[in-house]
PDB file of N, CA, C and O in Angstrom:
ATOM      1  N   MET A   1       1.049  -1.110  -0.409  1.00  0.00           N
ATOM      2  CA  MET A   1      -0.068  -0.105  -0.094  1.00  0.00           C
ATOM      3  C   MET A   1       1.168   1.380   0.134  1.00  0.00           C
ATOM      4  O   MET A   1       2.142   1.513   0.876  1.00  0.00           O
ATOM      5  N   ASN A   2       0.475   2.370  -0.979  1.00  0.00           N
ATOM      6  CA  ASN A   2       1.342   3.539  -0.652  1.00  0.00           C
ATOM      7  C   ASN A   2       1.052   3.743   1.205  1.00  0.00           C
ATOM      8  O   ASN A   2       0.205   3.468   2.055  1.00  0.00           O
ATOM      9  N   LEU A   3       2.611   4.515   1.053  1.00  0.00           N
ATOM     10  CA  LEU A   3       3.079   5.425   2.128  1.00  0.00           C
ATOM     11  C   LEU A   3       1.521   6.512   2.571  1.00  0.00           C
ATOM     12  O   LEU A   3       0.790   6.292   3.537  1.00  0.00           O
ATOM     13  N   ASP A   4       1.404   7.278   1.891  1.00  0.00           N
ATOM     14  CA  ASP A   4       0.892   8.548   2.159  1.00  0.00           C
ATOM     15  C   ASP A   4      -1.103   8.071   2.150  1.00  0.00           C
ATOM     16  O   ASP A   4      -2.015   8.613   2.774  1.00  0.00           O
ATOM     17  N   LYS A   5      -1.145   6.968   1.246  1.00  0.00           N
ATOM     18  CA  LYS A   5      -2.311   6.380   1.630  1.00  0.00           C
ATOM     19  C   LYS A   5      -2.524   6.101   2.938  1.00  0.00           C
ATOM     20  O   LYS A   5      -3.342   6.678   3.655  1.00  0.00           O
ATOM     21  N   SER A   6      -1.667   5.065   3.312  1.00  0.00           N
ATOM     22  CA  SER A   6      -1.592   4.658   4.609  1.00  0.00           C
ATOM     23  C   SER A   6      -1.465   5.723   6.194  1.00  0.00           C
ATOM     24  O   SER A   6      -1.679   5.524   7.390  1.00  0.00           O
ATOM     25  N   LYS A   7      -1.188   6.414   5.694  1.00  0.00           N
ATOM     26  CA  LYS A   7      -0.999   7.865   6.509  1.00  0.00           C
ATOM     27  C   LYS A   7      -1.951   8.079   6.698  1.00  0.00           C
ATOM     28  O   LYS A   7      -2.345   8.174   7.861  1.00  0.00           O
ATOM     29  N   LYS A   8      -2.831   8.271   5.555  1.00  0.00           N
ATOM     30  CA  LYS A   8      -4.081   9.070   5.702  1.00  0.00           C
ATOM     31  C   LYS A   8      -5.187   8.409   6.276  1.00  0.00           C
ATOM     32  O   LYS A   8      -5.919   8.981   7.085  1.00  0.00           O
ATOM     33  N   ARG A   9      -5.419   6.829   5.784  1.00  0.00           N
ATOM     34  CA  ARG A   9      -6.207   6.306   6.767  1.00  0.00           C
ATOM     35  C   ARG A   9      -5.838   5.920   7.629  1.00  0.00           C
ATOM     36  O   ARG A   9      -6.650   5.044   7.927  1.00  0.00           O
ATOM     37  N   ILE A  10      -4.785   5.949   8.648  1.00  0.00           N
ATOM     38  CA  ILE A  10      -4.087   5.965  10.432  1.00  0.00           C
ATOM     39  C   ILE A  10      -5.053   7.372  10.537  1.00  0.00           C
ATOM     40  O   ILE A  10      -6.204   7.367  10.973  1.00  0.00           O
ATOM     41  N   ALA A  11      -4.476   8.324  10.142  1.00  0.00           N
ATOM     42  CA  ALA A  11      -5.044   9.803  10.249  1.00  0.00           C
ATOM     43  C   ALA A  11      -6.624   9.642  10.827  1.00  0.00           C
ATOM     44  O   ALA A  11      -7.118   9.560  11.952  1.00  0.00           O
ATOM     45  N   LYS A  12      -7.139   9.641   9.471  1.00  0.00           N
ATOM     46  CA  LYS A  12      -8.563   9.626   9.391  1.00  0.00           C
ATOM     47  C   LYS A  12      -9.387   8.818  11.016  1.00  0.00           C
ATOM     48  O   LYS A  12     -10.232   9.251  11.799  1.00  0.00           O
ATOM     49  N   ARG A  13      -8.546   7.386  10.937  1.00  0.00           N
ATOM     50  CA  ARG A  13      -9.319   6.482  11.731  1.00  0.00           C
ATOM     51  C   ARG A  13      -8.950   7.586  13.440  1.00  0.00           C
ATOM     52  O   ARG A  13      -9.926   8.016  14.055  1.00  0.00           O
ATOM     53  N   SER A  14      -8.029   7.775  13.773  1.00  0.00           N
ATOM     54  CA  SER A  14      -7.267   8.465  14.698  1.00  0.00           C
ATOM     55  C   SER A  14      -8.539   9.792  15.243  1.00  0.00           C
ATOM     56  O   SER A  14      -8.895   9.851  16.420  1.00  0.00           O
ATOM     57  N   LYS A  15      -9.015  10.636  14.306  1.00  0.00           N
ATOM     58  CA  LYS A  15      -9.590  11.550  14.522  1.00  0.00           C
ATOM     59  C   LYS A  15     -10.733  11.506  15.049  1.00  0.00           C
ATOM     60  O   LYS A  15     -11.182  12.327  15.849  1.00  0.00           O
ATOM     61  N   MET A  16     -11.247  10.587  14.651  1.00  0.00           N
ATOM     62  CA  MET A  16     -12.464  10.079  15.028  1.00  0.00           C
ATOM     63  C   MET A  16     -12.916   9.983  16.901  1.00  0.00           C
ATOM     64  O   MET A  16     -13.998   9.886  17.479  1.00  0.00           O
ATOM     65  N   GLY A  17     -11.738  10.055  17.298  1.00  0.00           N
ATOM     66  CA  GLY A  17     -12.108   9.635  18.465  1.00  0.00           C
ATOM     67  C   GLY A  17     -12.561   8.594  18.990  1.00  0.00           C
ATOM     68  O   GLY A  17     -12.566   7.551  18.336  1.00  0.00           O
ATOM     69  N   PHE A  18     -13.187   8.645  20.673  1.00  0.00           N
ATOM     70  CA  PHE A  18     -13.159   6.844  21.194  1.00  0.00           C
ATOM     71  C   PHE A  18     -14.297   6.863  20.154  1.00  0.00           C
ATOM     72  O   PHE A  18     -14.933   7.788  19.648  1.00  0.00           O
ATOM     73  N   GLN A  19     -14.330   5.632  20.022  1.00  0.00           N
ATOM     74  CA  GLN A  19     -15.278   4.597  19.116  1.00  0.00           C
ATOM     75  C   GLN A  19     -15.934   3.617  19.629  1.00  0.00           C
ATOM     76  O   GLN A  19     -16.848   2.987  19.097  1.00  0.00           O
ATOM     77  N   GLY A  20     -15.263   3.399  21.173  1.00  0.00           N
ATOM     78  CA  GLY A  20     -15.714   1.641  21.584  1.00  0.00           C
ATOM     79  C   GLY A  20     -14.466   0.939  21.311  1.00  0.00           C
ATOM     80  O   GLY A  20     -13.521   1.374  20.653  1.00  0.00           O
ATOM     81  N   TYR A  21     -14.588  -0.476  22.031  1.00  0.00           N
ATOM     82  CA  TYR A  21     -13.842  -1.429  21.684  1.00  0.00           C
ATOM     83  C   TYR A  21     -13.935  -2.628  20.802  1.00  0.00           C
ATOM     84  O   TYR A  21     -14.853  -3.442  20.905  1.00  0.00           O
ATOM     85  N   PRO A  22     -12.901  -2.729  19.875  1.00  0.00           N
ATOM     86  CA  PRO A  22     -11.490  -2.983  20.190  1.00  0.00           C
ATOM     87  C   PRO A  22     -10.494  -1.539  20.073  1.00  0.00           C
ATOM     88  O   PRO A  22     -11.058  -0.580  19.545  1.00  0.00           O
ATOM     89  N   GLN A  23      -9.363  -1.376  20.434  1.00  0.00           N
ATOM     90  CA  GLN A  23      -8.949  -0.023  20.642  1.00  0.00           C
ATOM     91  C   GLN A  23      -7.466  -0.766  19.930  1.00  0.00           C
ATOM     92  O   GLN A  23      -7.017  -1.836  20.339  1.00  0.00           O
ATOM     93  N   ILE A  24      -7.011  -0.173  19.103  1.00  0.00           N
ATOM     94  CA  ILE A  24      -5.688   0.245  18.568  1.00  0.00           C
ATOM     95  C   ILE A  24      -4.887   1.486  18.754  1.00  0.00           C
ATOM     96  O   ILE A  24      -4.967   2.464  18.011  1.00  0.00           O
ATOM     97  N   SER A  25      -3.829   1.349  20.169  1.00  0.00           N
ATOM     98  CA  SER A  25      -2.847   2.615  20.039  1.00  0.00           C
ATOM     99  C   SER A  25      -1.795   2.713  19.041  1.00  0.00           C
ATOM    100  O   SER A  25      -1.646   1.676  18.395  1.00  0.00           O
ATOM    101  N   LEU A  26      -1.221   3.432  18.816  1.00  0.00           N
ATOM    102  CA  LEU A  26      -0.032   3.993  18.648  1.00  0.00           C
ATOM    103  C   LEU A  26       1.379   5.008  19.356  1.00  0.00           C
ATOM    104  O   LEU A  26       1.381   6.221  19.564  1.00  0.00           O
ATOM    105  N   THR A  27       2.054   4.396  19.508  1.00  0.00           N
ATOM    106  CA  THR A  27       2.846   5.457  20.205  1.00  0.00           C
ATOM    107  C   THR A  27       4.633   4.794  19.810  1.00  0.00           C
ATOM    108  O   THR A  27       5.190   3.715  20.013  1.00  0.00           O
ATOM    109  N   TYR A  28       5.073   6.150  19.145  1.00  0.00           N
ATOM    110  CA  TYR A  28       6.091   6.178  19.050  1.00  0.00           C
ATOM    111  C   TYR A  28       7.667   6.708  19.718  1.00  0.00           C
ATOM    112  O   TYR A  28       7.996   7.521  20.583  1.00  0.00           O
ATOM    113  N   PHE A  29       8.294   5.906  18.938  1.00  0.00           N
ATOM    114  CA  PHE A  29       9.896   6.223  20.267  1.00  0.00           C
ATOM    115  C   PHE A  29      10.982   6.443  19.200  1.00  0.00           C
ATOM    116  O   PHE A  29      11.057   5.964  18.068  1.00  0.00           O
ATOM    117  N   GLY A  30      11.839   7.324  19.873  1.00  0.00           N
ATOM    118  CA  GLY A  30      12.953   7.510  19.222  1.00  0.00           C
ATOM    119  C   GLY A  30      14.197   7.914  19.999  1.00  0.00           C
ATOM    120  O   GLY A  30      13.907   7.953  21.195  1.00  0.00           O
ATOM    121  N   LYS A  31      15.366   8.204  19.799  1.00  0.00           N
ATOM    122  CA  LYS A  31      16.442   8.418  20.593  1.00  0.00           C
ATOM    123  C   LYS A  31      16.560  10.275  20.563  1.00  0.00           C
ATOM    124  O   LYS A  31      17.302  10.810  21.387  1.00  0.00           O
ATOM    125  N   THR A  32      15.858  11.044  19.665  1.00  0.00           N
ATOM    126  CA  THR A  32      15.166  12.441  19.304  1.00  0.00           C
ATOM    127  C   THR A  32      13.947  12.237  19.100  1.00  0.00           C
ATOM    128  O   THR A  32      13.337  11.199  18.843  1.00  0.00           O
ATOM    129  N   ASN A  33      13.403  13.965  19.308  1.00  0.00           N
ATOM    130  CA  ASN A  33      11.911  13.956  18.846  1.00  0.00           C
ATOM    131  C   ASN A  33      11.571  14.057  18.133  1.00  0.00           C
ATOM    132  O   ASN A  33      10.381  14.373  18.107  1.00  0.00           O
ATOM    133  N   ASN A  34      12.574  13.816  16.447  1.00  0.00           N
ATOM    134  CA  ASN A  34      12.279  14.340  15.858  1.00  0.00           C
ATOM    135  C   ASN A  34      12.471  13.076  14.612  1.00  0.00           C
ATOM    136  O   ASN A  34      12.196  13.104  13.413  1.00  0.00           O
ATOM    137  N   HIS A  35      13.080  11.961  15.500  1.00  0.00           N
ATOM    138  CA  HIS A  35      13.552  10.267  14.474  1.00  0.00           C
ATOM    139  C   HIS A  35      12.795   9.343  15.163  1.00  0.00           C
ATOM    140  O   HIS A  35      13.507   8.736  15.963  1.00  0.00           O
ATOM    141  N   ALA A  36      11.735   9.014  15.180  1.00  0.00           N
ATOM    142  CA  ALA A  36      11.089   7.500  15.787  1.00  0.00           C
ATOM    143  C   ALA A  36      11.622   6.570  14.877  1.00  0.00           C
ATOM    144  O   ALA A  36      11.451   6.808  13.682  1.00  0.00           O
ATOM    145  N   ASN A  37      12.211   5.597  15.193  1.00  0.00           N
ATOM    146  CA  ASN A  37      12.864   4.234  15.163  1.00  0.00           C
ATOM    147  C   ASN A  37      12.040   3.073  15.421  1.00  0.00           C
ATOM    148  O   ASN A  37      12.148   1.937  14.960  1.00  0.00           O
ATOM    149  N   GLU A  38      11.075   3.617  16.354  1.00  0.00           N
ATOM    150  CA  GLU A  38      10.308   2.236  16.741  1.00  0.00           C
ATOM    151  C   GLU A  38       8.849   2.650  17.014  1.00  0.00           C
ATOM    152  O   GLU A  38       8.617   3.642  17.706  1.00  0.00           O
ATOM    153  N   VAL A  39       8.115   2.095  16.618  1.00  0.00           N
ATOM    154  CA  VAL A  39       6.824   1.930  17.021  1.00  0.00           C
ATOM    155  C   VAL A  39       6.395   1.094  17.863  1.00  0.00           C
ATOM    156  O   VAL A  39       7.032   0.053  18.027  1.00  0.00           O
ATOM    157  N   ALA A  40       5.278   1.330  18.562  1.00  0.00           N
ATOM    158  CA  ALA A  40       4.671   0.299  19.961  1.00  0.00           C
ATOM    159  C   ALA A  40       3.112   0.133  19.458  1.00  0.00           C
ATOM    160  O   ALA A  40       2.451   1.140  19.711  1.00  0.00           O
ATOM    161  N   VAL A  41       2.334  -0.983  18.760  1.00  0.00           N
ATOM    162  CA  VAL A  41       1.436  -1.053  18.586  1.00  0.00           C
ATOM    163  C   VAL A  41       0.585  -1.831  19.706  1.00  0.00           C
ATOM    164  O   VAL A  41       0.839  -2.908  20.247  1.00  0.00           O
ATOM    165  N   GLU A  42      -0.909  -0.632  19.960  1.00  0.00           N
ATOM    166  CA  GLU A  42      -1.281  -1.427  21.403  1.00  0.00           C
ATOM    167  C   GLU A  42      -2.984  -1.780  21.169  1.00  0.00           C
ATOM    168  O   GLU A  42      -3.992  -1.124  20.905  1.00  0.00           O
ATOM    169  N   PHE A  43      -2.607  -3.398  21.468  1.00  0.00           N
ATOM    170  CA  PHE A  43      -4.615  -3.500  21.220  1.00  0.00           C
ATOM    171  C   PHE A  43      -5.441  -3.819  22.397  1.00  0.00           C
ATOM    172  O   PHE A  43      -4.782  -4.309  23.314  1.00  0.00           O
ATOM    173  N   ILE A  44      -6.322  -3.720  22.559  1.00  0.00           N
ATOM    174  CA  ILE A  44      -7.240  -3.760  23.879  1.00  0.00           C
ATOM    175  C   ILE A  44      -8.349  -4.329  23.044  1.00  0.00           C
ATOM    176  O   ILE A  44      -8.713  -3.834  21.977  1.00  0.00           O
ATOM    177  N   LEU A  45      -8.893  -5.465  23.631  1.00  0.00           N
ATOM    178  CA  LEU A  45     -10.075  -6.051  22.953  1.00  0.00           C
ATOM    179  C   LEU A  45     -11.323  -5.536  23.606  1.00  0.00           C
ATOM    180  O   LEU A  45     -12.375  -5.377  22.987  1.00  0.00           O
ATOM    181  N   GLU A  46     -11.121  -5.214  25.219  1.00  0.00           N
ATOM    182  CA  GLU A  46     -12.438  -4.493  25.718  1.00  0.00           C
ATOM    183  C   GLU A  46     -11.897  -3.866  27.130  1.00  0.00           C
ATOM    184  O   GLU A  46     -10.802  -3.809  27.689  1.00  0.00           O
ATOM    185  N   GLU A  47     -13.073  -3.475  27.385  1.00  0.00           N
ATOM    186  CA  GLU A  47     -12.641  -2.760  29.133  1.00  0.00           C
ATOM    187  C   GLU A  47     -12.186  -3.375  29.947  1.00  0.00           C
ATOM    188  O   GLU A  47     -12.664  -4.427  30.371  1.00  0.00           O
ATOM    189  N   ASN A  48     -10.879  -2.689  30.440  1.00  0.00           N
ATOM    190  CA  ASN A  48     -10.759  -3.615  31.605  1.00  0.00           C
ATOM    191  C   ASN A  48      -9.702  -4.690  30.954  1.00  0.00           C
ATOM    192  O   ASN A  48      -9.368  -5.299  31.971  1.00  0.00           O
ATOM    193  N   ALA A  49      -9.014  -5.259  29.930  1.00  0.00           N
ATOM    194  CA  ALA A  49      -8.849  -6.164  29.148  1.00  0.00           C
ATOM    195  C   ALA A  49      -7.056  -5.718  29.542  1.00  0.00           C
ATOM    196  O   ALA A  49      -6.790  -4.660  30.113  1.00  0.00           O
ATOM    197  N   GLU A  50      -6.069  -6.640  29.156  1.00  0.00           N
ATOM    198  CA  GLU A  50      -4.583  -6.367  29.377  1.00  0.00           C
ATOM    199  C   GLU A  50      -4.391  -6.657  27.705  1.00  0.00           C
ATOM    200  O   GLU A  50      -4.725  -7.486  26.858  1.00  0.00           O
ATOM    201  N   ALA A  51      -3.526  -5.237  27.844  1.00  0.00           N
ATOM    202  CA  ALA A  51      -3.142  -4.549  26.011  1.00  0.00           C
ATOM    203  C   ALA A  51      -1.933  -5.987  26.160  1.00  0.00           C
ATOM    204  O   ALA A  51      -1.267  -6.590  27.001  1.00  0.00           O
ATOM    205  N   GLN A  52      -2.282  -5.968  24.539  1.00  0.00           N
ATOM    206  CA  GLN A  52      -1.600  -6.749  23.503  1.00  0.00           C
ATOM    207  C   GLN A  52      -0.459  -6.225  23.123  1.00  0.00           C
ATOM    208  O   GLN A  52      -0.866  -5.149  22.684  1.00  0.00           O
ATOM    209  N   THR A  53       0.964  -6.212  22.940  1.00  0.00           N
ATOM    210  CA  THR A  53       1.876  -5.093  22.425  1.00  0.00           C
ATOM    211  C   THR A  53       2.517  -5.744  21.359  1.00  0.00           C
ATOM    212  O   THR A  53       3.222  -6.748  21.467  1.00  0.00           O
ATOM    213  N   GLU A  54       2.253  -5.147  20.339  1.00  0.00           N
ATOM    214  CA  GLU A  54       3.788  -5.287  19.187  1.00  0.00           C
ATOM    215  C   GLU A  54       4.762  -4.246  18.832  1.00  0.00           C
ATOM    216  O   GLU A  54       4.375  -3.110  19.104  1.00  0.00           O
ATOM    217  N   ARG A  55       5.735  -4.322  18.383  1.00  0.00           N
ATOM    218  CA  ARG A  55       6.616  -3.347  18.222  1.00  0.00           C
ATOM    219  C   ARG A  55       7.306  -4.165  17.173  1.00  0.00           C
ATOM    220  O   ARG A  55       7.643  -5.348  17.116  1.00  0.00           O
ATOM    221  N   PHE A  56       7.470  -2.418  15.789  1.00  0.00           N
ATOM    222  CA  PHE A  56       7.963  -2.303  14.762  1.00  0.00           C
ATOM    223  C   PHE A  56       9.612  -1.721  15.102  1.00  0.00           C
ATOM    224  O   PHE A  56       9.637  -0.614  15.641  1.00  0.00           O
ATOM    225  N   SER A  57      10.746  -2.267  14.874  1.00  0.00           N
ATOM    226  CA  SER A  57      11.232  -1.175  14.558  1.00  0.00           C
ATOM    227  C   SER A  57      12.220  -0.570  13.081  1.00  0.00           C
ATOM    228  O   SER A  57      12.383  -1.413  12.199  1.00  0.00           O
ATOM    229  N   SER A  58      12.866   0.895  12.841  1.00  0.00           N
ATOM    230  CA  SER A  58      12.849   0.355  11.395  1.00  0.00           C
ATOM    231  C   SER A  58      14.388   1.708  11.324  1.00  0.00           C
ATOM    232  O   SER A  58      14.818   2.711  11.894  1.00  0.00           O
ATOM    233  N   LYS A  59      14.584   1.047  10.529  1.00  0.00           N
ATOM    234  CA  LYS A  59      16.455   2.447  10.219  1.00  0.00           C
ATOM    235  C   LYS A  59      15.857   3.790  10.547  1.00  0.00           C
ATOM    236  O   LYS A  59      15.945   4.614  11.458  1.00  0.00           O
ATOM    237  N   ILE A  60      15.055   3.619   9.134  1.00  0.00           N
ATOM    238  CA  ILE A  60      14.571   5.414   8.930  1.00  0.00           C
ATOM    239  C   ILE A  60      13.165   5.292  10.161  1.00  0.00           C
ATOM    240  O   ILE A  60      12.799   4.571  11.089  1.00  0.00           O
ATOM    241  N   ASP A  61      12.788   6.381   9.500  1.00  0.00           N
ATOM    242  CA  ASP A  61      11.790   7.322  10.581  1.00  0.00           C
ATOM    243  C   ASP A  61      10.765   6.014  10.534  1.00  0.00           C
ATOM    244  O   ASP A  61      10.511   5.475   9.457  1.00  0.00           O
ATOM    245  N   ALA A  62      10.204   5.550  11.773  1.00  0.00           N
ATOM    246  CA  ALA A  62       9.219   4.780  11.270  1.00  0.00           C
ATOM    247  C   ALA A  62       7.730   5.287  10.715  1.00  0.00           C
ATOM    248  O   ALA A  62       7.224   4.768   9.720  1.00  0.00           O
ATOM    249  N   ARG A  63       7.198   6.167  11.333  1.00  0.00           N
ATOM    250  CA  ARG A  63       6.408   7.353  10.473  1.00  0.00           C
ATOM    251  C   ARG A  63       6.229   7.278   8.847  1.00  0.00           C
ATOM    252  O   ARG A  63       5.172   7.144   8.230  1.00  0.00           O
ATOM    253  N   GLU A  64       7.665   7.412   8.280  1.00  0.00           N
ATOM    254  CA  GLU A  64       7.967   7.553   7.176  1.00  0.00           C
ATOM    255  C   GLU A  64       8.007   5.553   6.368  1.00  0.00           C
ATOM    256  O   GLU A  64       8.085   5.314   5.163  1.00  0.00           O
ATOM    257  N   ASP A  65       7.955   4.869   7.088  1.00  0.00           N
ATOM    258  CA  ASP A  65       8.132   3.464   6.551  1.00  0.00           C
ATOM    259  C   ASP A  65       7.063   3.229   6.375  1.00  0.00           C
ATOM    260  O   ASP A  65       6.171   3.264   7.222  1.00  0.00           O
ATOM    261  N   GLU A  66       6.921   2.829   4.772  1.00  0.00           N
ATOM    262  CA  GLU A  66       6.006   2.138   3.812  1.00  0.00           C
ATOM    263  C   GLU A  66       5.746   0.909   4.539  1.00  0.00           C
ATOM    264  O   GLU A  66       4.643   0.520   4.924  1.00  0.00           O
ATOM    265  N   THR A  67       6.633   0.456   4.658  1.00  0.00           N
ATOM    266  CA  THR A  67       5.990  -1.411   5.270  1.00  0.00           C
ATOM    267  C   THR A  67       5.184  -1.570   6.437  1.00  0.00           C
ATOM    268  O   THR A  67       4.015  -1.909   6.623  1.00  0.00           O
ATOM    269  N   ILE A  68       6.638  -1.051   7.558  1.00  0.00           N
ATOM    270  CA  ILE A  68       5.126  -0.457   9.173  1.00  0.00           C
ATOM    271  C   ILE A  68       4.104  -0.141   8.976  1.00  0.00           C
ATOM    272  O   ILE A  68       3.187  -0.949   9.121  1.00  0.00           O
ATOM    273  N   GLN A  69       3.802   1.532   8.453  1.00  0.00           N
ATOM    274  CA  GLN A  69       2.224   2.008   7.997  1.00  0.00           C
ATOM    275  C   GLN A  69       1.622   1.080   7.585  1.00  0.00           C
ATOM    276  O   GLN A  69       0.590   0.831   8.209  1.00  0.00           O
ATOM    277  N   SER A  70       1.982   0.112   6.320  1.00  0.00           N
ATOM    278  CA  SER A  70       0.997  -0.640   5.968  1.00  0.00           C
ATOM    279  C   SER A  70       0.651  -1.736   6.941  1.00  0.00           C
ATOM    280  O   SER A  70      -0.479  -2.225   6.899  1.00  0.00           O
ATOM    281  N   ALA A  71       1.435  -2.107   7.709  1.00  0.00           N
ATOM    282  CA  ALA A  71       1.111  -2.976   8.534  1.00  0.00           C
ATOM    283  C   ALA A  71       0.457  -2.797   9.239  1.00  0.00           C
ATOM    284  O   ALA A  71      -0.321  -3.734   9.418  1.00  0.00           O
ATOM    285  N   ILE A  72       0.248  -1.575  10.130  1.00  0.00           N
ATOM    286  CA  ILE A  72      -0.725  -0.841  10.601  1.00  0.00           C
ATOM    287  C   ILE A  72      -1.611  -1.289  10.266  1.00  0.00           C
ATOM    288  O   ILE A  72      -2.132  -2.315  10.702  1.00  0.00           O
ATOM    289  N   VAL A  73      -2.049  -0.449   9.222  1.00  0.00           N
ATOM    290  CA  VAL A  73      -3.644  -0.473   8.431  1.00  0.00           C
ATOM    291  C   VAL A  73      -4.166  -2.051   8.587  1.00  0.00           C
ATOM    292  O   VAL A  73      -4.928  -2.460   9.464  1.00  0.00           O
ATOM    293  N   LYS A  74      -3.675  -2.687   7.713  1.00  0.00           N
ATOM    294  CA  LYS A  74      -3.809  -4.169   8.083  1.00  0.00           C
ATOM    295  C   LYS A  74      -3.834  -4.570   9.410  1.00  0.00           C
ATOM    296  O   LYS A  74      -4.517  -5.587   9.284  1.00  0.00           O
ATOM    297  N   MET A  75      -3.551  -4.490  10.716  1.00  0.00           N
ATOM    298  CA  MET A  75      -3.555  -4.658  11.983  1.00  0.00           C
ATOM    299  C   MET A  75      -5.427  -4.420  12.204  1.00  0.00           C
ATOM    300  O   MET A  75      -6.371  -5.196  12.353  1.00  0.00           O
ATOM    301  N   ILE A  76      -5.260  -2.740  12.113  1.00  0.00           N
ATOM    302  CA  ILE A  76      -7.074  -1.845  12.293  1.00  0.00           C
ATOM    303  C   ILE A  76      -7.732  -2.194  11.606  1.00  0.00           C
ATOM    304  O   ILE A  76      -8.918  -1.954  11.833  1.00  0.00           O
ATOM    305  N   GLU A  77      -7.283  -3.173  10.023  1.00  0.00           N
ATOM    306  CA  GLU A  77      -8.536  -3.772   9.381  1.00  0.00           C
ATOM    307  C   GLU A  77      -8.906  -5.180  10.081  1.00  0.00           C
ATOM    308  O   GLU A  77     -10.045  -5.480  10.438  1.00  0.00           O
ATOM    309  N   ARG A  78      -7.808  -5.963  10.215  1.00  0.00           N
ATOM    310  CA  ARG A  78      -8.474  -7.641  10.502  1.00  0.00           C
ATOM    311  C   ARG A  78      -9.097  -7.320  11.989  1.00  0.00           C
ATOM    312  O   ARG A  78     -10.144  -7.791  12.432  1.00  0.00           O
ATOM    313  N   SER A  79      -8.014  -6.209  12.800  1.00  0.00           N
ATOM    314  CA  SER A  79      -8.983  -6.515  14.802  1.00  0.00           C
ATOM    315  C   SER A  79     -10.420  -5.598  14.544  1.00  0.00           C
ATOM    316  O   SER A  79     -11.133  -5.525  15.545  1.00  0.00           O
ATOM    317  N   GLU A  80     -10.893  -4.934  13.392  1.00  0.00           N
ATOM    318  CA  GLU A  80     -11.959  -4.683  12.944  1.00  0.00           C
ATOM    319  C   GLU A  80     -11.859  -3.399  14.636  1.00  0.00           C
ATOM    320  O   GLU A  80     -12.829  -3.086  15.325  1.00  0.00           O
ATOM    321  N   ALA A  81     -10.852  -3.081  14.783  1.00  0.00           N
ATOM    322  CA  ALA A  81     -10.663  -2.163  15.623  1.00  0.00           C
ATOM    323  C   ALA A  81     -12.071  -1.413  15.625  1.00  0.00           C
ATOM    324  O   ALA A  81     -12.907  -1.779  14.799  1.00  0.00           O
ATOM    325  N   LYS A  82     -12.435  -0.170  16.691  1.00  0.00           N
ATOM    326  CA  LYS A  82     -13.469   0.481  16.307  1.00  0.00           C
ATOM    327  C   LYS A  82     -12.694   2.161  16.822  1.00  0.00           C
ATOM    328  O   LYS A  82     -13.153   3.261  16.514  1.00  0.00           O
ATOM    329  N   THR A  83     -11.652   1.947  17.519  1.00  0.00           N
ATOM    330  CA  THR A  83     -11.062   3.260  18.337  1.00  0.00           C
ATOM    331  C   THR A  83      -9.150   3.086  17.856  1.00  0.00           C
ATOM    332  O   THR A  83      -8.462   2.179  18.324  1.00  0.00           O
ATOM    333  N   VAL A  84      -8.763   3.830  17.169  1.00  0.00           N
ATOM    334  CA  VAL A  84      -7.373   4.199  16.878  1.00  0.00           C
ATOM    335  C   VAL A  84      -6.946   5.205  17.309  1.00  0.00           C
ATOM    336  O   VAL A  84      -7.275   6.230  16.713  1.00  0.00           O
ATOM    337  N   ILE A  85      -6.253   5.294  18.232  1.00  0.00           N
ATOM    338  CA  ILE A  85      -5.688   6.302  19.471  1.00  0.00           C
ATOM    339  C   ILE A  85      -3.820   6.315  18.578  1.00  0.00           C
ATOM    340  O   ILE A  85      -3.128   5.302  18.473  1.00  0.00           O
ATOM    341  N   GLN A  86      -3.355   7.908  18.003  1.00  0.00           N
ATOM    342  CA  GLN A  86      -2.012   7.721  17.458  1.00  0.00           C
ATOM    343  C   GLN A  86      -1.371   8.817  18.221  1.00  0.00           C
ATOM    344  O   GLN A  86      -1.840   9.939  18.025  1.00  0.00           O
ATOM    345  N   ASN A  87      -0.401   8.704  19.042  1.00  0.00           N
ATOM    346  CA  ASN A  87       0.207   9.967  19.747  1.00  0.00           C
ATOM    347  C   ASN A  87       1.145  10.399  19.055  1.00  0.00           C
ATOM    348  O   ASN A  87       2.190   9.749  19.060  1.00  0.00           O
ATOM    349  N   GLU A  88       1.052  11.617  18.257  1.00  0.00           N
ATOM    350  CA  GLU A  88       1.988  12.586  17.776  1.00  0.00           C
ATOM    351  C   GLU A  88       3.023  12.906  17.979  1.00  0.00           C
ATOM    352  O   GLU A  88       3.774  13.465  17.180  1.00  0.00           O
ATOM    353  N   THR A  89       3.292  12.553  19.289  1.00  0.00           N
ATOM    354  CA  THR A  89       4.445  12.954  19.874  1.00  0.00           C
ATOM    355  C   THR A  89       5.630  11.539  20.116  1.00  0.00           C
ATOM    356  O   THR A  89       5.298  10.475  20.638  1.00  0.00           O
ATOM    357  N   VAL A  90       7.150  11.885  19.553  1.00  0.00           N
ATOM    358  CA  VAL A  90       8.193  10.771  19.727  1.00  0.00           C
ATOM    359  C   VAL A  90       8.574  10.711  20.722  1.00  0.00           C
ATOM    360  O   VAL A  90       9.309  11.608  21.135  1.00  0.00           O
ATOM    361  N   PHE A  91       8.170   9.435  21.662  1.00  0.00           N
ATOM    362  CA  PHE A  91       8.688   9.161  23.068  1.00  0.00           C
ATOM    363  C   PHE A  91      10.381   9.296  23.007  1.00  0.00           C
ATOM    364  O   PHE A  91      10.901   9.020  21.926  1.00  0.00           O
ATOM    365  N   ILE A  92      11.144   9.658  23.986  1.00  0.00           N
ATOM    366  CA  ILE A  92      12.643   9.365  23.780  1.00  0.00           C
ATOM    367  C   ILE A  92      12.719   8.063  24.733  1.00  0.00           C
ATOM    368  O   ILE A  92      12.095   7.809  25.762  1.00  0.00           O
ATOM    369  N   ASP A  93      13.624   7.384  24.088  1.00  0.00           N
ATOM    370  CA  ASP A  93      13.347   5.854  24.191  1.00  0.00           C
ATOM    371  C   ASP A  93      15.068   6.110  25.142  1.00  0.00           C
ATOM    372  O   ASP A  93      15.954   6.782  24.613  1.00  0.00           O
ATOM    373  N   VAL A  94      15.234   5.553  26.332  1.00  0.00           N
ATOM    374  CA  VAL A  94      16.264   5.873  27.137  1.00  0.00           C
ATOM    375  C   VAL A  94      16.729   4.003  27.438  1.00  0.00           C
ATOM    376  O   VAL A  94      17.679   3.712  28.164  1.00  0.00           O
TER     377      VAL A  94
END
């Protein structure tokens, strides 16, 4: 899938706000706040359920990695997530 198309789909879903469960949260990590070399995708099936987390790493910025962004879109679609939360901030990975 095209990088721009993937990013737009994720952004569109995250702008919808909380729509219920299942929920997917995206959190980006990096050595600086300008470059995210890792993304954590957290899946929560229902309220008060334990989160399942999957991490993807990239040598380039994970937000610009076509493979990672396409995989995230597929995860959202396959899990039938009603809510997508995307943290825009890159958290410093210590």
